[in-house]
C-alpha positions in Angstrom: 86.4 108.8 136.5 88.2 106.7 138.6 91.6 105.3 137.7 94.2 103.0 139.2 97.1 104.5 141.4 99.6 106.2 139.5 102.2 103.4 141.2 99.6 100.8 140.4 99.3 100.7 136.9 102.6 99.4 136.1 102.8 95.9 137.9 101.6 93.5 135.8 98.1 92.8 137.5 97.0 89.5 139.4 95.2 87.1 137.9 92.4 85.8 140.4 92.0 84.1 143.7 89.7 81.0 144.5 88.6 79.3 147.3 86.7 76.6 148.3 84.9 75.0 151.3 83.1 71.6 152.2 82.0 69.7 154.8 81.5 72.5 157.0 78.5 74.0 158.4 78.6 77.9 157.8 81.0 77.3 154.7 80.1 80.7 153.2 82.0 82.7 156.4 85.4 80.6 156.3 85.3 81.5 152.2 84.9 85.1 153.2 87.9 84.5 155.3 89.8 82.9 152.9 89.1 85.4 149.9 90.5 88.3 152.4 93.6 86.5 152.2 93.5 86.1 148.7 92.5 89.9 147.9 95.7 90.9 146.6 95.3 88.4 143.4 92.1 90.2 142.4 90.7 94.0 144.2 87.8 94.5 141.2 85.4 92.7 142.7 84.3 89.2 144.4 81.6 86.8 145.0 80.7 83.7 147.1 77.8 80.4 145.7 77.2 78.4 148.5 74.7 75.4 148.6 72.8 74.5 152.0 71.7 70.4 150.0 68.4 72.0 148.8 69.4 74.9 146.6 72.3 77.2 145.7 72.8 80.6 147.1 75.5 83.7 145.6 75.8 86.9 146.4 78.3 89.2 144.1 79.5 92.6 144.3 81.9 95.1 143.0 84.9 96.1 145.7 87.0 94.5 148.1 85.9 91.8 149.9 86.4 94.5 153.2 82.7 95.9 153.3 80.7 93.6 150.8 81.1 89.8 153.0 81.6 90.9 156.4 78.7 91.7 156.8 76.3 89.5 158.9 73.2 89.6 156.6 75.2 89.0 153.7 76.5 85.5 155.4 73.6 85.0 156.5 72.2 84.6 152.8 74.2 82.0 151.9 73.7 79.0 154.3 75.5 75.7 153.6 78.1 73.2 154.7 80.0 74.1 150.9 80.3 77.4 149.1 83.2 78.5 146.6 84.5 81.6 146.5 86.4 84.1 143.8 88.2 87.4 143.9 88.9 89.3 140.7 90.9 91.2 138.2 89.6 91.3 134.7 92.1 89.6 131.9 88.9 88.9 129.5 85.7 90.2 130.0 85.0 93.6 130.8 84.2 94.9 134.3 81.3 94.7 134.9 78.4 92.8 137.5 77.6 90.0 134.7 81.2 88.7 134.5 82.1 88.9 138.3 82.8 85.1 139.6 81.8 82.4 140.4 79.7 82.3 137.7 76.3 80.1 137.8 73.9 78.5 135.7 71.3 76.0 135.7 71.9 72.9 133.8 70.0 69.3 133.1 71.9 68.3 135.9 70.9 71.3 138.3 73.0 74.0 139.6 76.4 74.5 138.3 78.8 77.1 139.9 82.2 77.6 138.7 85.3 79.7 140.4 88.2 80.1 137.6 91.7 81.5 137.9 93.4 81.6 134.9 92.9 81.9 131.2 91.9 80.3 128.1 93.7 80.9 125.0 91.0 79.5 122.6 87.5 80.8 124.4 87.0 82.9 121.3 87.6 80.0 119.0 84.9 78.1 121.5 83.1 80.8 122.2 81.7 81.6 118.4 81.3 78.2 117.4 78.7 77.8 120.3 77.1 81.0 119.8 76.6 79.2 116.1 75.2 76.0 117.5 72.1 78.4 119.5 74.1 79.1 122.7 73.2 82.2 124.5 76.0 84.4 126.5 75.2 86.0 129.4 78.8 87.4 130.0 81.7 88.3 128.0 84.3 86.1 130.9 86.3 83.4 129.1 85.2 81.0 131.9 81.5 81.2 130.4 82.7 78.6 127.8 83.3 76.0 130.5 79.8 76.2 131.1 78.2 75.9 127.5 80.9 73.2 126.8 79.1 71.1 130.1 76.0 71.7 128.9 76.2 70.6 125.2 78.5 67.7 125.9 76.6 64.1 124.7 78.5 62.4 128.0 76.0 61.0 130.2 77.4 62.2 133.9 78.4 65.4 134.9 81.7 64.5 135.7 82.3 62.6 132.2 80.6 65.9 130.6 82.9 68.1 132.6 86.5 66.4 131.5 85.0 66.5 127.9 84.8 70.2 128.5 88.1 70.8 129.7 89.8 68.4 127.2 88.5 71.2 124.7 89.8 74.3 126.3 93.5 75.2 125.8 95.1 77.8 128.4 95.3 77.9 131.7 93.1 77.0 134.7 92.6 76.5 138.4 88.7 75.6 139.1 86.6 75.5 142.0 83.1 74.3 140.9 79.7 74.1 142.7 77.2 71.1 142.0 74.5 69.3 143.5 76.9 65.8 143.5 79.5 67.8 145.3 83.0 70.0 145.0 85.2 69.6 141.8 88.4 71.3 141.9 91.3 70.9 139.3 94.2 72.2 137.6 94.9 72.3 133.8 97.7 69.8 132.2 100.5 72.2 132.7 99.6 73.6 136.1 100.0 76.8 135.3 98.1 78.2 137.7 97.9 77.2 141.4 95.5 75.7 143.8 96.5 73.6 147.4 94.0 71.3 149.1 94.0 71.7 153.1 91.4 70.2 156.0 90.3 71.7 158.8 90.6 69.5 162.4 86.9 68.3 163.9 85.0 65.9 164.8 83.5 65.4 161.3 86.6 64.2 159.8 87.8 67.1 158.4 86.3 70.1 156.2 88.2 70.3 152.7 89.4 73.5 152.0 90.4 74.5 148.2 92.7 77.8 147.6 94.6 79.5 145.5 97.9 79.5 147.9 98.3 78.4 151.5 98.4 81.3 153.2 94.6 81.1 152.2 94.6 78.1 154.2 96.7 79.7 157.2 94.2 82.5 157.6 90.7 80.0 158.0 93.4 77.5 160.4 92.8 74.5 157.6 96.2 72.2 158.1 98.3 71.9 153.9 97.5 68.6 153.2 99.0 69.0 149.2 98.8 70.8 146.2 96.5 69.5 143.6 98.4 67.9 140.9 98.8 69.2 137.1 96.2 67.7 135.0 94.2 66.4 138.5 90.4 66.1 138.7 89.3 66.5 142.8 85.9 65.3 143.2 85.0 66.5 147.0 81.6 65.0 148.2 81.1 66.2 152.1 84.7 65.6 153.4 85.7 62.5 150.9 88.2 62.9 148.6 88.2 61.2 144.8 91.1 62.1 142.6 90.5 61.5 138.9 93.9 61.7 136.7 92.1 61.9 132.9 94.9 63.6 131.0 98.1 62.2 129.5 101.0 63.3 131.7 102.7 65.8 130.4 105.9 68.3 132.0 104.5 70.3 134.5 105.4 74.7 133.6 103.7 76.4 136.9 103.8 80.1 136.2 107.2 81.4 137.4 105.9 84.8 138.2 104.0 83.0 141.3 107.4 83.1 142.9 108.6 86.9 142.0 105.5 88.6 142.5 101.9 87.2 142.3 101.3 85.0 145.5 102.1 86.5 148.9 105.5 86.3 150.6 104.3 84.2 153.1 102.9 81.5 150.8 104.9 78.1 150.2 104.3 77.4 146.3 105.6 74.3 144.7 106.8 73.6 147.8 109.0 76.6 148.6 109.0 79.7 150.9 108.1 82.6 148.2 109.7 85.0 151.0 112.9 82.6 150.9 112.9 82.5 147.2 112.5 86.1 146.4 115.5 87.0 148.7 117.3 84.7 146.9 116.4 86.4 143.6 118.0 89.3 145.3 120.8 87.7 146.1 121.6 86.8 142.9 120.7 89.8 141.6 123.7 91.2 144.0 126.1 88.6 142.4 125.1 89.5 138.6 124.7 93.2 138.7 127.0 94.7 141.8 126.7 98.5 142.5 129.3 100.5 144.8 126.1 102.4 146.6 125.7 103.5 150.2 121.7 101.8 150.4 119.7 99.2 149.4 116.0 100.5 149.3 113.1 98.2 148.4 109.8 99.4 146.2 107.4 98.6 148.9 105.7 96.6 149.2 107.0 93.6 146.5 110.2 94.7 146.3 111.4 94.3 149.9 112.5 90.5 150.3 114.4 90.6 147.0 116.1 94.2 148.6 116.8 92.2 151.7 118.7 89.4 149.6 120.2 92.0 147.9 121.5 93.6 150.7 122.8 90.4 152.5 124.4 89.4 149.8 125.8 92.5 148.8 126.5 94.1 152.6 125.4 97.3 152.2 123.0 98.7 154.7 119.1 98.5 153.9 116.6 101.0 154.5 113.4 102.2 154.1 114.2 105.1 151.7 110.6 104.9 150.1 107.5 105.0 153.3 104.1 103.8 151.6 100.9 105.1 153.4 98.7 102.0 154.2 95.7 103.9 154.2 95.2 104.8 150.5 92.8 102.5 148.5 94.3 101.0 144.9 91.9 103.8 143.0 92.4 107.7 143.4 90.1 110.3 141.9 92.6 112.3 139.4 90.7 115.5 137.9 94.2 116.8 136.5 97.7 116.2 135.8 98.7 118.3 138.3 96.6 116.4 141.0 97.5 113.0 139.3 101.0 114.0 140.3 100.8 115.0 144.0 98.3 111.7 144.3 101.9 109.9 143.9 103.2 111.1 147.1 99.5 110.0 149.1 101.0 106.5 148.8 104.6 106.9 148.5 106.6 109.4 149.7 110.5 109.7 150.2 112.4 109.2 153.1 114.4 112.6 152.6 116.6 112.8 155.5 117.9 109.3 154.8 118.4 109.6 150.5 120.1 113.1 150.7 123.7 113.0 149.5 123.4 109.0 149.3 124.0 106.5 146.4 121.1 104.5 146.4 120.1 101.4 144.8 116.1 100.5 144.3 114.9 97.0 144.3 111.9 95.9 142.2 110.3 92.9 141.0 110.0 94.0 137.4 109.5 96.9 135.2 106.6 96.7 132.6 105.9 100.0 130.6 108.5 102.0 132.9 106.1 104.5 134.0 106.5 103.7 137.8 109.8 102.9 137.7 110.7 106.5 136.4 108.5 108.0 138.7 110.5 106.1 141.6 114.1 107.6 140.4 112.9 110.7 139.9 111.3 110.8 143.7 114.8 109.7 144.8 116.5 112.1 143.1 113.9 115.0 143.8 115.3 114.0 147.4 119.0 114.8 146.7 120.2 111.0 146.1 123.7 111.8 145.2 123.2 108.3 142.3 120.3 106.3 141.5 120.6 102.6 140.1 117.7 100.1 139.6 117.8 96.9 140.2 115.2 94.4 138.9 114.2 90.8 140.4 113.1 89.2 137.2 114.5 89.1 134.0 113.1 91.7 131.2 109.1 91.5 130.6 109.4 91.1 126.7 106.1 89.4 126.1 102.3 89.7 127.1 101.0 86.8 129.3 98.1 85.0 127.6 97.4 82.6 130.6 95.6 84.9 133.2 97.9 87.7 133.7 96.8 91.3 132.3 99.5 92.5 130.4 100.0 95.2 128.2 100.2 94.5 124.4 103.6 93.7 123.9 104.1 97.3 121.9 103.6 98.8 125.3 106.1 96.6 126.9 109.2 98.8 127.8 111.8 96.1 127.6 110.0 95.1 123.7 110.8 98.4 121.9 113.8 99.4 124.1 117.4 97.6 124.6 119.0 98.0 128.4 120.5 101.3 127.6 117.5 102.8 126.0 115.8 101.5 129.1 118.0 103.5 131.4 117.8 106.2 130.0 114.3 106.0 129.7 113.8 105.8 133.6 116.7 108.2 134.1 118.8 106.0 136.3 122.4 105.9 136.6 122.1 102.2 136.2 119.8 99.3 135.4 120.1 95.7 135.8 117.3 92.4 135.6 118.4 89.0 137.2 119.4 86.8 134.4 116.9 84.0 133.5 119.3 81.2 134.4 119.5 83.3 138.0 116.1 83.2 138.4 116.0 79.5 137.7 119.1 79.2 140.1 117.2 81.2 143.1 114.0 78.4 142.5 116.9 75.7 143.1 115.8 74.5 139.3 118.3 74.1 135.8 118.6 76.8 134.1 117.2 77.3 130.4 120.1 76.0 128.6 119.9 72.7 130.7 117.2 71.5 129.2 112.9 71.9 128.7 112.7 74.8 131.2 110.3 73.6 134.6 108.3 76.9 134.5 106.2 79.1 132.6 108.3 81.9 131.7 106.7 83.0 128.2 107.0 86.7 129.3 110.4 86.8 129.5 111.2 84.5 126.6 108.3 84.0 124.4 108.0 80.4 124.8 104.5 80.2 125.4 103.6 75.9 126.7 100.0 75.7 124.9 99.0 76.6 121.7 97.4 80.2 121.2 94.8 79.7 118.9 92.6 83.2 119.7 96.0 85.3 119.4 96.7 83.2 116.4 93.7 83.9 115.1 93.3 87.5 115.8 97.2 88.2 114.3 95.6 86.1 110.7 92.6 88.6 110.8 94.7 91.6 111.0 97.3 90.6 109.2 94.9 90.1 106.0 93.1 93.5 107.1 96.7 95.6 106.8 97.4 93.4 103.4 93.9 94.5 102.4 94.6 98.0 103.3 97.8 97.6 101.4 96.2 96.8 98.1 93.3 98.7 98.2 
């Protein structure tokens, strides 16, 4: 059985990545390049849909972009000057080709393809009502709910039906939609999930590019123009762009974890360098949780920028005490406990000559279940470290995410079960500390939580969810009813 590598299964999973091109011949080839740059956001599957002015073409496949979309025959099968693509890590729906995006359907107005980054927190409630009215779903993905809402809307024009659909959904979404009338890109009113827009410089006025991150614009040679605003719908016809703002303005709450972990460090998010923010978090962590030690060691690769910031602020040398092999995939065949344990060292191995006899500070981005931190701390002890101190560049993750990040249920989150002392004992560290929530905001250049309404969604740390959780509340009501019935029986 294929399972996730032991060092990967304790991170919060990336949501998904979307990428679209309009107004450029051979658009699918550019989409494939853009998806390569967004591969970190989803390694499970990917897909591309193109429009050649007469018909849609689609190719979806399980696995990475490389091997599926770097073949000439695949790109030739996706002709047209407009295309959109998606890389996926499932947060709702099972792992199968039917859930791979872009999802495509033939509506009364013509073909409709949608790529979605995020999660609809009322999708199951809407789905039950749609099925009751006769809708036939072909996937288990929450994204298909949007297609059915558009198809069944009573409004006359496609864009009005699309707006009608969005006004019925809750949660987080950044969408890239392909239709015969053009491409549509939009973000939810709170801007929880990111979406940016850029242009390619050419003689035809510049093809329009939309993507989850600026790094994807860089890879295809596009110039960043701006972020798509929360609640904004952008209509793209060829190289012409029109903006519609159908929602009442609200205070935006972009996901704070984009700066902690999800976005690539070479991206710009919210006008801030992700790399610089992560270094600032590390520096703040050094101020809040100093420790007398010999080395600062990052947990590769996500802990590197914060570890650099910690080392610079503390004056303790930064060293690569864990060496990562980049030639091992994210999956590993694990037939037994012994091989599973040895498999850890295929991807990460301690730099013994450096570590032996040293007091080390390990810097990582987060602790979820705690299993990864335990393995890393044990690795340091086995390599002869005199002391192992763990420093985490985010506050304790105590709550599940319902906006497109695959997190365990709350009962499985280490910080939801144990206090700081209990967590320290669990991972076998000499000490453990997390950056404070106000320290995280300070690294972002924002007021702390106590200074007013938070500027970001930080629900995974605080439990302050910015939208209703209709499906979750309904599920809890069912669970409580079942528990009550069991007790009565």
